[in-house]
N, C-alpha and C positions, 0 to 999 in steps of 0.2 A: 494784943493777939499773942497767940503762941506759934513759935516756928515748928515746922515739920522738916526734918532733914532727911537725907537718903539714909535708910537704917542699915545696919549690918545685919544681913539675913543668913549668913553663913560664916564659919571660921576662916575661909580663905576668901572671902569677898572683898575686893578692894573698890569696885564701883559697880553702879547698877543702870540698868536702861528703863526709862518710862514707857512700858508698852502701852498701856491703856489707863486713863482716868475712869473711875468706876463712879465718881461724883462729879459734878460740873461746878464751875465758877458761881458763886453766889446761892450755893444750894446748902439747905441746912443738912448738918451730918450729926450723928450721935455715936458716942463712945462704943466702940465695938464693931461698927459698920465697915464693911471693905471699902478702902478708900482709893487705892490704886493698885495696878498690876505692874510688877517690877521684874525684870529679868536680870538674873545674878549669873554668876559663874557656874552655878549649880542647876538651876532649874527657874522656870517663871513661877511666880507666886504673888498672892494677894498680901497687902499690907493694910491693917486695920487702924481705924482712928483711934486714938487714946483719949479723946476729949469731946465734948459737944460744942457746936458753934457753926458758923458761917464760913464756908471754904474758899480761899483764894488761892488758886495754882499759880505757880511761878515756873515751873519746868513744863515744857511741852512734851507731848508724845513723841518718842524717838529719841529725846534727849539722854545721853550718858553722862552721869554725874558721880564724882567720888563719894566715898563715905563720908557723912556728915554735912554734905552741901545742901544748901536750902532748896526745897522742892515746892513748898506750899506753906501757908499760914491758916490757922483757923482762929476766929474771935468771935464777939458777940454781934448780934445782928445789927446793930448800929454800925460798928467797926467794919462788919462784912458789907453793908450797903456801900459806905464811903470808898472802901477799898474797890469794890466792884466797879463804882463809877470811874475810878481813877483808872482802872485797868481798860475799861471801855474806852476812855479818852485816850489812852496809849494807842489802842488800836487804830483810832481813828485819825491820829495825827499824821500829816505826811511827813516824807523825810525831809522836805525843804521847809517846813514850817518853822517860824522864828520860836526861840524859847519863850515861855511864857513870863510875863512880868511879875513883879512882887505881890501884885494885887491878884494875880490868878494863881492858885496854889498847883504846884507841879504834880504830876502823876507821881505815885510811890515809887522810890528808887528801885526796889527788888524788881517790881513788875516792868518798869522801863527797860531794866537790864535784861530781862528774860524775853522780851517781846521784840523780834527784830523788825527794824524799819520795814515798812510795806511799800515798795515802790509803786508808783502810778502806773496804770496799763497804758500801752501806746494809744496815743490820740485822746488821751484824757479820760479812758473809760474808768471802770470801778477797779480799785485796788485789790490786790490778792492778799488773802490770810493764808499763810502757810508756817510750819515750824521750820527752824533753822536747818535742821537735817535734811528735810524735804526740799529745801531751796539748794543746798549743796548739792544733793544728788541730781535734781533736775538740772543745774547749771553744769555738771560734768556729764550729763546724758544727752543734754540738747533738747531736754522736755519743756514745753512752753506751759507755765503754771497757768495761765489764762485758759488753757483748753480742759482743764481738770476740774472737778466736783469733788470737794473734799469731803472726806468721812469722819473728820475729827470734831471735837468740842466746837459748837458755833459755826460748822462748816469749814473748819480750817483744815487745810491741806497737810497730810502727813507723810511720812516715808513710803507706807504701803500704797497710797494713791499714785505716787510717783513711779515706783517700781513697777505697778500694774501697768501703767501707761506706757512705760519703756517696753516691757515685756510684749504688750499688745503691738505696738509699733515695729519692733524688731525681735520676733521670737527666737532667732538665733544671733544673739549680740556678738560682735567680735569681728576680727579681720580674718578673711581667708587666706591660709598659708598652705605649705606642704603638709600640715596636720589637718586641713580642712577647716570648717568653721568651728571656732572657739566661743564658749560661752563662759561668762564669769558670774560667780556666784558668791555674795558676801557671806562670810561665817557669821553664825549667831554669837551672841554674847558667851554662851556655854563653850561653843567650839573654839572661839579666840582664847579663853582662859585656859581650856585643856591644851591647846597648841602651844600657849606661853609656858605653862607650868611642866610640861614634857620637855619642852626645849631647854629649860633652866635645869630639869633633872638630870638630862643627858650631858649638860654643859659643866655642871659642878658637883656632880656626885661620882667620886671614885668608886664605881660599882664592881661586882665580881659575881659569878653565877655558880651554883651546884645543882646537879641533878641527880634523882634517884628513882630507880625503877621499884614500883610497889608491887608486891603481890595481893590482889585484891579478892582472892578466893573466899576469904572469910567474910570480907565485906559484903561480896554478893550473896553468900548463904544467909547473912544477917538480914539483907534488905528482902530476901526472898521470904524469910519468915515474917517481916513486920508488914510486907504487903499482903499476906494472908490475914493479918489482924485487920489492917485498913489500908486499901489500895490508895485512897486518897489522902490520907495523913502520912504515907510512909517516908522517911526521909531519903533525900537523893544522896547519891555519893558525895556531891559537892557539900551537902550538910555535913556528912561525916569528917570532910577534910576540915571543914570549919571548927568542928568541935576538937579535932585533933590538934589542929593548930592552937586552939585557945588552951588547951592543957599544957602543950609543949611551951607556949609563950609565958604562962605561969611558972615553970620550971627554969626557964631562961630568960631572965628579966631584960638582958640587953637587947634581945630581939624583939622586944616590946617598948623599946625606947624610942628617942629621937635626937637628932643632931641640930641644935640652935645655937647660932653665935659662937661657935667653939666651944660648946658645952653639950655634955650628955645629960638628957632628961629621961629618968625612968618613971614609968607610969605606974600607979596603983591598981587602975582598972585595965582589964584586957578587953579592947573594942575592936572586933574583927570586921573590916569593911568587905563587902562582896560586890565587886564589879557586876553591873547590870547594863546591857546594851539597850539603849533607849533609841528614839528616832534620831538618827544622824549625830549621836553623842554617846559617851560612857558615863554613867552615873554611878556613885559608889555609896549606897546607904550602909548604915553601920548596925551591927549586931553588938548592942552594949552587954558588958559582963558576959561574954560568950563562955567563958570558963566555968561560970556559976549556973548556966542553964543546961537543961537536959537535952539531949538529942532531939527529942519531940518537940520541944519549945524552940530550939533553934531552926528547925525545919517549918514551923508553922510561921515564925517570924520572918524567915527570909523570903517564904513564899508570897506573904503579905507585902512586904518591902518592894518585892520586884513587880508586883502588881500595881502598886501605887506610882513607881517609877514610870512604868509604861502608861499610866494614866494621866500621868503629869499632876498628881496631887500629892507627891512627896513633900514633907516639910523640912525647913532649914534643919531643925535639930536632928532630924534623922540622918542627915547627910554629913554631920560634922562628928568631931571627937574620937575618929578611927585611930587606931594605934598600930594597924598590921593589916594587909590587904590580901584577899584571895581572889584571883583572877581565873576562869575557866573557859577554855575554847574547845574543851574535848567534845562537846556535842556537834561539832562541826568536822570531826574527823581528824583534828589536828593532835598529832601524838605528843608533841612537845613545842613550847615556845618560852621566850624569855620576855616578860612584862618589864616595863619601866617602873622603877621605884617612885612612888608617890610621897615627894618630900613633906614632912621632915621624918617620916617613917623610916625604921630601919630596914625593911624589907618587904617584899611581895613574893607571895607563892603563885606559880603557874600551874594550872591543872590540865593535863592532857587527856586524851581520849583512852576509854577502859576497852580493851579488846583481847579475845584469846590470842596469845603470842607463844611461839615455841621457846621453852626454856629447859633447862637441864636440872634434873632432881634425881638424886642418887645415881648418877651416871647414865640416867635414861632421858631422851628428849621427849618432853611431854607438853601438851598445850595448857597453858594457865592464862587466867584473866589477870592482866598487869596494866598498870597505869604509871605514867612519868610525872614526876612532880620536880618542878624546876624553881630553885629559890634565888632571887636577885637581892643583893645586899648592898648597903651603904658601907663601905669598908672604913669610914670614920668611926662606926658604931659597933659593927660585927667583925671580927677577924675570922680567918678560915676555919680554925679549930671549932670555935664557939658556933659558927654557922654549921658547920658539919654535925655537931652535937645535936643542935635544935633540930635539923632535918633528919637525922637519926631516930630522934624521938618521935617525930611526926609518922615516920616509917613504922616504928615499931607499934605505935598505937593503931595504925591502919591495918596492920597484918595481925593484930589481935583485938579486934573491934569490940570485944565485951566490955572493955573499960570505957568505952564511949557511951555505954547505956547505963553507967552508974550514976 
């Protein structure tokens, strides 16, 4: 038999959660068939089998395992049948049953390790099949597993079944205080990872910020012309920022670097991450080699990436490899903000709203379209002067955007 372990599906992934097995125990699987749905720190995605054979699952839906930990095995028909019988025996063994004698082969160790003992129902009724995570949630929430119908493989009770029962029994979970009724919601795997990485960033990165106001009159004029050519394909102002950053990163390689274990890494490729708001999370797909792509290519690619993020079809390779990040909240009317540096990158550029504002030109107060860009930097990589030069170059490119179309 061949082992299947928790795969590394993104460059920042440390562990994954089994959301749903797409094949069942004892089922014949073929190379390339979708085997299991896994939630990572980036998104939920399917993992395909890399071989043919009979499946034996060892991890339950809802289990969270570290990278490289065993989740299943695939073997030939004979092996699969034998293992399936052993796994079935493990499910039927009562917690108090004595260990098998030497004459009776014991269930396979991995299956026994992954299958939680099934306690007998009160009064000697039928034993309940439930995942370890479902048992813990039920125990903490006071939910009787014997009253539930499992939706998992073989009727096994999984996390979602317990949570649904708890919500039905107590729509407003919590204790009434001066704040009123409080509900508690568990963070998803992605939200937990975002929380941890952002906390680590603020705790460990000595960051500083610089801000620059950009005169966007020429960008507005350029986009108006491009919209006349194709309203659907015209680049957004954020696409222009991505292109300007990419060109400036090529000229200022430290801004395209990373800090790892007391060393500075300078990257040969300029890969700009673009923050996209997904449902209850922030996902950052990557525009690879953005400095070598035309403005039109960047516009088409960022549009397609954002659509895949919102449709939850984004793939792991599209979420890794970034060397710099652009985050935009201008569409919500936010004039300026400071984003948190995404380690180990050197910096992140925050894009504010574009709007007509009063400025002084040749001694006169006039209305000009302006936008504020805020650069947050890791001071271990970028120092003040270097960061200022990088931001000044971005400003220069945005105020004379014909260079972005070359």
